[in-house]
C-alpha positions as CSV (number, residue, x, y, z in Angstrom):
1,M,-41.8,68.4,153.4
2,K,-43.8,67.1,150.4
3,H,-45.4,70.5,149.9
4,F,-42.1,72.2,150.2
5,L,-40.5,70.1,147.5
6,R,-43.6,70.5,145.3
7,D,-43.6,74.3,145.7
8,L,-39.8,74.7,145.2
9,S,-38.8,76.9,142.3
10,L,-37.8,75.2,139.0
11,R,-34.4,76.9,139.2
12,Y,-33.7,74.6,142.2
13,K,-35.8,71.6,141.1
14,I,-33.9,71.1,137.9
15,P,-30.4,71.0,139.4
16,L,-31.6,68.8,142.3
17,R,-33.2,66.4,139.8
18,V,-30.0,66.3,137.7
19,L,-27.9,65.5,140.8
20,M,-30.4,62.9,141.9
21,L,-30.3,61.3,138.5
22,A,-26.5,61.3,138.5
23,S,-26.5,59.8,142.0
24,I,-28.9,57.1,141.0
25,T,-26.9,56.4,137.8
26,A,-23.7,56.2,139.8
27,F,-25.3,53.9,142.3
28,L,-26.6,51.6,139.6
29,V,-23.3,51.5,137.8
30,T,-21.4,50.8,141.1
31,A,-23.9,48.1,142.0
32,S,-23.5,46.5,138.5
33,I,-19.7,46.6,138.9
34,L,-19.9,45.1,142.4
35,F,-22.1,42.3,141.2
36,R,-19.8,41.6,138.3
37,V,-16.8,41.7,140.6
38,Y,-18.6,39.3,142.9
39,D,-19.3,36.9,140.1
40,E,-15.7,37.1,138.7
41,T,-14.2,36.6,142.2
42,R,-16.5,33.6,142.8
43,N,-15.7,32.1,139.5
44,D,-12.0,32.6,140.0
45,L,-12.2,31.0,143.4
46,L,-14.2,28.1,142.1
47,R,-11.8,27.5,139.2
48,H,-8.8,27.6,141.7
49,A,-10.7,25.4,144.1
50,E,-11.5,22.8,141.4
51,S,-7.9,22.9,140.1
52,M,-6.4,22.5,143.6
53,G,-9.1,20.0,144.6
54,R,-8.3,17.7,141.6
55,V,-4.6,17.8,142.6
56,L,-5.4,17.0,146.2
57,A,-7.9,14.3,145.2
58,N,-5.4,12.6,142.9
59,T,-2.8,12.8,145.7
60,L,-5.2,11.3,148.3
61,V,-5.8,8.1,146.2
62,G,-2.7,6.4,147.6
63,P,-3.2,7.3,151.3
64,I,-6.9,6.3,151.2
65,T,-6.1,3.0,149.4
66,H,-3.5,2.1,152.0
67,D,-5.6,3.6,154.8
68,D,-2.8,6.0,155.7
69,V,-4.7,8.7,157.6
70,W,-1.7,10.6,158.7
71,R,-0.5,11.0,155.1
72,A,-4.0,12.1,154.1
73,Y,-3.9,14.7,156.8
74,E,-0.5,16.0,155.6
75,I,-1.8,16.3,152.1
76,I,-4.9,18.4,152.9
77,N,-2.8,20.7,155.2
78,S,-0.2,21.4,152.5
79,P,-2.1,24.4,151.0
80,F,-2.0,26.1,154.4
81,Q,1.7,25.7,154.6
82,S,2.5,27.4,151.3
83,G,3.8,30.9,152.0
84,G,3.1,32.3,148.5
85,Q,-0.5,31.3,148.3
86,D,-3.2,34.0,147.9
87,Q,-5.0,34.0,151.3
88,T,-8.3,34.7,149.6
89,Q,-8.0,31.4,147.7
90,I,-7.2,29.3,150.7
91,A,-10.0,27.1,152.0
92,E,-11.3,27.8,155.5
93,T,-11.8,24.0,156.2
94,I,-10.9,20.9,154.2
95,L,-12.6,17.5,154.9
96,V,-12.0,14.1,153.4
97,L,-15.2,12.0,153.7
98,D,-15.3,8.3,153.1
99,T,-17.9,6.5,151.0
100,K,-20.3,6.5,153.9
101,G,-20.1,10.3,154.3
102,Q,-18.1,10.0,157.6
103,I,-15.0,12.1,158.2
104,Y,-11.8,10.3,157.1
105,A,-9.5,13.3,157.7
106,S,-9.8,17.1,158.3
107,T,-7.7,20.2,158.7
108,R,-9.5,20.8,162.0
109,P,-9.5,17.4,163.7
110,A,-10.5,18.9,167.1
111,Q,-13.7,20.3,165.6
112,Y,-14.3,17.5,163.0
113,P,-13.0,14.3,164.5
114,M,-12.3,11.1,162.5
115,L,-15.3,8.9,161.7
116,A,-17.8,11.5,162.9
117,D,-20.9,12.5,161.0
118,P,-20.2,16.1,159.8
119,G,-24.0,16.7,159.4
120,R,-24.5,16.4,163.1
121,I,-21.5,18.6,163.9
122,D,-22.6,21.3,161.4
123,P,-26.0,21.2,159.7
124,E,-24.6,22.8,156.5
125,Y,-22.6,19.6,156.0
126,A,-25.7,17.5,155.7
127,A,-26.0,18.4,152.0
128,I,-22.4,17.6,151.6
129,S,-22.9,14.2,153.0
130,E,-25.6,13.5,150.4
131,I,-23.3,14.4,147.6
132,A,-20.5,12.3,149.2
133,T,-22.7,9.2,149.3
134,D,-23.9,9.6,145.7
135,R,-21.5,7.2,144.0
136,N,-23.0,7.8,140.6
137,D,-21.8,11.4,140.5
138,A,-18.1,11.7,139.8
139,K,-18.0,15.4,138.9
140,P,-17.0,18.3,141.2
141,A,-19.9,20.1,142.7
142,V,-20.3,23.6,144.0
143,I,-22.7,24.0,146.9
144,D,-23.9,27.5,147.8
145,L,-26.4,27.0,150.6
146,P,-29.1,29.8,151.2
147,N,-28.3,32.1,154.2
148,S,-24.9,30.4,154.6
149,S,-21.7,32.3,155.1
150,R,-19.6,29.7,153.4
151,L,-19.2,28.3,149.9
152,F,-18.4,24.6,149.5
153,V,-16.7,22.7,146.7
154,A,-17.0,18.9,146.7
155,I,-14.6,16.9,144.5
156,P,-14.8,13.1,144.3
157,V,-11.7,11.0,145.0
158,T,-11.7,8.1,142.5
159,S,-9.4,5.3,141.4
160,G,-10.0,3.2,138.3
161,G,-13.6,4.5,138.1
162,A,-14.3,3.5,141.7
163,R,-15.2,6.3,144.2
164,L,-13.0,6.2,147.3
165,G,-14.3,9.3,149.1
166,T,-15.0,13.0,148.7
167,L,-12.8,16.0,149.2
168,V,-14.9,18.9,150.6
169,M,-13.3,22.4,150.7
170,G,-15.2,25.2,152.6
171,Y,-14.5,28.9,151.8
172,S,-15.7,31.9,153.8
173,K,-17.7,34.4,151.7
174,S,-16.3,37.2,153.9
175,L,-13.1,36.8,151.9
176,F,-14.8,38.8,149.1
177,M,-15.6,41.8,151.3
178,P,-12.2,43.6,151.3
179,R,-12.3,43.6,147.5
180,F,-15.9,44.8,147.5
181,I,-15.2,47.5,150.0
182,G,-12.2,48.8,147.9
183,I,-14.3,48.9,144.8
184,A,-17.2,50.6,146.6
185,Q,-14.8,53.3,148.0
186,R,-13.3,54.0,144.6
187,A,-16.8,54.2,143.1
188,A,-18.0,56.5,145.9
189,L,-15.0,58.8,145.3
190,M,-15.7,58.9,141.5
191,T,-19.3,59.6,142.2
192,L,-18.4,62.6,144.5
193,L,-16.0,63.9,141.8
194,A,-18.7,63.5,139.2
195,L,-21.3,65.3,141.3
196,A,-18.8,68.1,142.0
197,V,-18.4,68.6,138.3
198,L,-22.1,68.2,137.6
199,L,-23.3,70.6,140.3
200,P,-22.2,73.9,138.6
201,I,-23.2,72.6,135.2
202,A,-26.6,71.5,136.5
203,W,-27.0,74.9,138.3
204,Y,-26.2,76.8,135.1
205,W,-28.4,74.5,133.0
206,G,-31.2,74.8,135.5
207,N,-31.1,78.6,135.4
208,R,-31.0,78.6,131.7
209,M,-34.0,76.3,131.4
210,A,-36.0,77.6,134.3
211,G,-35.3,81.3,133.8
212,P,-37.8,81.8,131.1
213,L,-40.5,79.9,133.0
214,V,-39.7,81.9,136.2
215,R,-40.1,85.2,134.3
216,L,-43.3,84.0,132.7
217,A,-44.7,82.9,136.0
218,S,-43.7,86.3,137.6
219,C,-45.4,88.1,134.8
220,M,-48.5,86.0,135.1
221,D,-48.6,86.7,138.9
222,Q,-49.0,90.4,138.1
223,I,-52.2,89.8,136.1
224,G,-55.3,90.5,138.2
225,P,-58.8,91.4,137.4
226,N,-57.4,94.0,135.1
227,V,-54.1,94.1,133.1
228,P,-51.7,96.7,134.5
229,E,-51.3,99.6,132.1
230,H,-47.5,99.7,132.2
231,L,-46.8,96.0,132.6
232,H,-43.6,95.0,130.7
233,C,-42.7,91.3,130.5
234,D,-39.2,90.4,129.3
235,L,-40.0,86.9,128.1
236,F,-37.8,84.5,126.2
237,E,-39.0,83.8,122.6
238,S,-37.8,81.0,120.4
239,H,-39.3,78.1,118.4
240,D,-39.2,75.6,121.3
241,E,-42.1,75.0,123.7
242,I,-41.0,77.6,126.3
243,G,-40.3,80.2,123.7
244,R,-43.7,79.6,122.0
245,A,-45.4,79.8,125.4
246,G,-43.8,83.2,126.1
247,A,-44.8,84.5,122.6
248,S,-48.3,83.3,123.1
249,F,-48.6,84.9,126.5
250,K,-47.4,88.3,125.2
251,R,-49.9,88.0,122.3
252,M,-52.6,87.1,124.8
253,L,-51.6,90.1,127.0
254,K,-51.8,92.5,124.1
255,E,-55.2,91.1,123.2
256,L,-56.4,91.5,126.8
257,K,-55.3,95.1,126.8
258,D,-57.0,95.7,123.5
259,K,-60.2,94.1,124.8
260,E,-60.1,96.1,128.0
261,R,-59.6,99.3,126.0
262,L,-62.5,98.5,123.7
263,E,-64.7,97.6,126.7
264,Q,-63.8,100.9,128.4
265,E,-64.5,102.9,125.2
266,M,-67.7,101.0,124.6
267,M,-68.9,101.7,128.2
268,I,-68.0,105.4,127.9
269,S,-69.7,105.6,124.5
270,E,-72.8,103.9,125.8
271,R,-72.9,106.2,128.8
272,L,-72.4,109.3,126.7
273,A,-75.0,108.2,124.2
274,A,-77.5,107.7,127.0
275,V,-76.7,111.2,128.3
276,G,-77.0,112.6,124.8
277,R,-80.4,111.1,124.3
278,L,-81.5,112.5,127.6
279,S,-80.0,115.9,126.9
280,A,-81.6,116.0,123.4
281,G,-85.0,115.1,124.8
282,I,-84.7,117.8,127.5
283,A,-83.5,120.3,125.0
284,H,-86.4,119.7,122.7
285,E,-88.8,120.1,125.6
286,I,-87.2,123.3,126.6
287,N,-87.0,124.8,123.1
288,N,-90.7,124.9,122.6
289,P,-91.7,127.1,125.6
290,L,-88.4,129.0,125.3
291,G,-89.2,130.0,121.7
292,G,-92.7,131.1,122.8
293,M,-91.3,133.3,125.6
294,L,-88.8,135.0,123.3
295,N,-91.5,135.7,120.7
296,T,-93.7,137.2,123.5
297,I,-90.9,139.5,124.6
298,S,-90.2,140.6,121.0
299,T,-93.9,141.3,120.4
300,Y,-94.2,143.3,123.7
301,K,-91.1,145.4,122.8
302,K,-92.7,146.3,119.5
303,H,-96.3,146.9,120.6
304,G,-96.1,147.4,124.3
305,S,-95.4,150.2,126.7
306,D,-92.3,152.5,126.2
307,D,-91.5,152.6,129.9
308,P,-87.7,152.6,130.2
309,R,-87.7,150.4,133.3
310,T,-90.0,147.9,131.7
311,L,-87.9,147.8,128.5
312,K,-84.7,147.4,130.5
313,T,-86.2,144.5,132.4
314,L,-87.4,142.8,129.2
315,S,-83.9,143.2,127.7
316,M,-82.4,141.4,130.7
317,L,-85.0,138.7,130.4
318,E,-84.3,138.4,126.6
319,R,-80.5,138.1,127.1
320,G,-81.0,135.4,129.7
321,L,-83.4,133.5,127.6
322,T,-81.1,133.8,124.6
323,Q,-78.3,132.4,126.6
324,I,-80.5,129.5,127.6
325,K,-81.4,129.0,123.9
326,D,-77.7,129.0,122.9
327,T,-76.9,126.4,125.6
328,V,-79.8,124.2,124.5
329,A,-78.9,124.6,120.9
330,A,-75.4,123.2,121.7
331,L,-77.1,120.0,122.9
332,L,-78.9,119.6,119.6
333,V,-76.1,118.7,117.2
334,E,-77.3,117.7,113.7
335,A,-74.9,116.2,111.3
336,K,-77.1,116.9,108.3
337,V,-76.2,120.6,108.1
338,E,-76.1,121.9,104.6
339,S,-72.5,123.1,103.9
340,H,-70.0,122.9,101.2
341,P,-67.1,120.3,101.1
342,L,-64.2,121.0,103.4
343,S,-61.4,123.0,101.9
344,R,-58.0,124.3,102.9
345,R,-59.5,127.8,103.2
346,D,-62.1,126.7,105.8
347,I,-59.3,125.4,108.0
348,E,-57.2,128.6,107.6
349,D,-60.3,130.7,108.5
350,T,-60.5,128.8,111.7
351,R,-57.0,129.7,112.5
352,T,-57.9,133.4,112.0
353,L,-60.9,133.1,114.3
354,V,-58.9,131.7,117.3
355,A,-55.7,133.7,116.7
356,A,-57.0,136.6,118.8
357,E,-57.9,134.3,121.7
358,A,-54.4,132.8,121.7
359,A,-52.7,136.3,121.5
360,G,-54.9,137.6,124.3
361,K,-53.7,134.8,126.6
362,G,-50.1,135.0,125.4
363,V,-50.1,131.5,123.9
364,E,-48.0,130.6,120.8
365,L,-50.1,128.9,118.2
366,A,-48.1,126.5,116.0
367,W,-50.0,125.5,112.8
368,E,-49.5,122.8,110.1
369,N,-52.2,122.3,107.5
370,D,-51.4,119.6,104.9
371,I,-54.8,119.8,103.2
372,T,-54.5,121.0,99.6
373,T,-57.8,119.7,97.9
374,A,-61.4,119.8,98.9
375,L,-62.6,116.8,101.0
376,P,-66.0,115.2,101.1
377,L,-66.8,116.4,104.7
378,P,-69.2,119.0,105.9
379,S,-67.1,122.1,106.4
380,T,-69.4,123.7,109.0
381,L,-69.2,120.7,111.4
382,V,-65.5,120.1,110.9
383,R,-64.8,123.8,111.6
384,Q,-67.0,123.4,114.7
385,I,-64.8,120.5,115.9
386,L,-61.6,122.4,115.2
387,I,-62.8,125.6,116.9
388,N,-63.9,123.7,120.1
389,L,-60.6,121.8,120.3
390,L,-58.5,124.9,119.8
391,L,-60.4,127.1,122.3
392,N,-60.2,124.4,124.9
393,A,-56.4,123.9,124.2
394,I,-55.8,127.7,124.4
395,R,-57.6,128.0,127.8
396,A,-55.7,125.0,129.2
397,A,-52.2,125.9,127.7
398,D,-49.4,127.6,129.5
399,K,-47.3,128.8,126.6
400,R,-47.9,126.7,123.4
401,V,-50.7,125.1,121.4
402,E,-49.9,123.0,118.3
403,C,-52.4,122.1,115.5
404,L,-51.8,119.5,112.9
405,V,-54.3,118.8,110.1
406,Y,-53.6,116.0,107.6
407,R,-55.2,113.2,105.6
408,D,-54.3,109.8,104.2
409,S,-56.1,107.6,101.7
410,R,-58.9,106.7,104.0
411,S,-59.2,109.3,106.7
412,F,-58.9,113.0,107.8
413,T,-57.3,113.9,111.1
414,L,-57.4,117.0,113.3
415,A,-54.7,116.9,116.1
416,V,-54.4,119.6,118.8
417,K,-51.8,119.6,121.5
418,N,-51.2,121.9,124.5
419,D,-48.6,122.1,127.2
420,G,-51.0,122.7,130.1
421,A,-51.9,120.6,133.1
422,H,-52.5,116.9,132.1
423,I,-55.8,115.1,132.6
424,E,-55.8,112.5,135.3
425,E,-56.5,108.9,134.3
426,D,-59.5,108.7,136.6
427,D,-61.0,111.8,134.9
428,M,-60.9,110.4,131.4
429,P,-64.3,108.7,131.5
430,Y,-66.0,112.0,132.3
431,L,-64.2,114.1,129.8
432,F,-66.9,114.3,127.2
433,E,-69.9,114.6,129.5
434,P,-72.0,117.8,129.1
435,F,-71.6,120.3,132.0
436,S,-68.6,118.1,133.1
437,R,-67.1,118.8,136.5
438,L,-63.7,119.0,134.7
439,S,-64.7,122.2,132.8
440,R,-62.7,125.1,134.2
441,N,-64.3,127.7,131.9
442,G,-67.7,127.9,130.2
443,H,-70.4,125.4,130.4
444,G,-68.3,122.3,129.4
445,L,-70.3,121.6,126.2
446,G,-67.4,122.1,123.7
447,L,-66.0,118.6,124.0
448,W,-69.5,117.1,124.3
449,V,-70.4,118.8,120.9
450,T,-67.1,117.6,119.4
451,Y,-67.7,114.1,120.5
452,Q,-71.3,114.1,119.2
453,I,-70.2,115.5,115.8
454,A,-67.4,113.0,115.5
455,R,-69.8,110.1,116.2
456,Q,-72.4,111.3,113.7
457,L,-69.7,111.6,111.0
458,N,-68.7,107.9,111.9
459,G,-65.4,109.1,113.3
460,G,-63.6,108.9,116.6
461,I,-61.7,110.9,119.1
462,V,-58.6,109.9,121.1
463,V,-57.2,111.7,124.1
464,E,-53.6,111.2,125.4
465,S,-52.4,113.2,128.4
466,D,-49.1,113.2,130.2
467,P,-47.4,115.8,132.4
468,G,-46.5,118.7,130.0
469,E,-48.6,117.6,127.1
470,T,-52.2,116.8,126.3
471,R,-53.3,115.7,122.8
472,F,-56.7,115.5,121.2
473,A,-57.0,113.8,117.9
474,V,-60.3,113.5,115.9
475,T,-60.2,111.1,112.9
476,L,-63.0,111.2,110.3
477,P,-63.4,108.6,107.6
478,L,-63.4,109.8,103.9
479,Q,-65.7,108.3,101.4
480,E,-63.8,106.3,98.8
481,E,-63.7,108.0,95.5
482,S,-65.5,106.1,92.7
């Protein structure tokens, strides 16, 4: 049960706690009222008892002086014979004790006979006898014995300063109960009415207060080792603590996504850089013997035999070795190629080069070139990037390829889109690897060369792919003009 209450949702905890607080408050208020009523009832009873006791005590002076027991008995029984008297203010038992503490007269002579010691009949009267025999105390006394069901009022009977006896009036405390029960019933009814009003208010307030926390907890539960890509958290934002917590969590979520993206890009970059270093090393090692073999074939063709079969065989070998040389050359991208600054004409020439490829495949080529002035970028390498992106897009497209070239104050961007099959998320890390398994045509070096050139020019490449559209964007920084 303890764990159940601890794990209960706040949308239930808050209303329950409000109701519990209201119940406790109602209980304390009711208890305070009951205690106050008890004190007021007790004080009213004592004031009435003292008032009536003084009257009876003054009336008993004559009978006691003349030793008229019967008259004394009639006097102490007179309150019980009054029909208009409040029954809660009538004593249960009235005794008249003489100066020795013995019974002189009582309203219950069978139980408390004349001249008997009341302390022996009822132990509670032992304290009464001590007060009765104390001749120096002539004031009324209230005696509330512990664990007693009765309340006693002792009033001295005096004449001319001399004490003649003591009038003892005993009241049952159970007389207070009907009044207490009535008050408790009314208090309980008011408490139930208050709870009936508070319950919907507490439920609404609890949902309003706990709702943002519940949504925050639900969103946090979805965070695992990795942040879900399409996670959307509808969190409450305000300037209070809950709102600030929601805003901080959304900010943290964004930072985690950025961190994951950067880590993934860094991992891909490091892997591609390692593959590049390996490819460059292998290419350099292949280039040396490859150049020697091509030179040997060229020399033989110039100075060797004119046998047609031999020349045909050598031509086949030369074409094969040349293809190998071109493939190896693609792996050796050098950014320090001497070329003029990039101009609008260079980009338009690239359009002319790929237009035939697009027309042969029946692909519409949409073109937008916003470059109007020369840019401080090597035209040869930028054209290489654009040609690679366009040829890949034309091969992958179904009907349309879009090319957008523009710049801002700090960077130059080439963006190429096609409407072909999109690239799966799991294939993205392998997209720029040479001889990639994703290459449907050619040797798969186009994107690898594009990636290497972009890196060597301190730029970057971003790929976005959805069903019906794949977009490659290469951004290259521009040197600030002095």
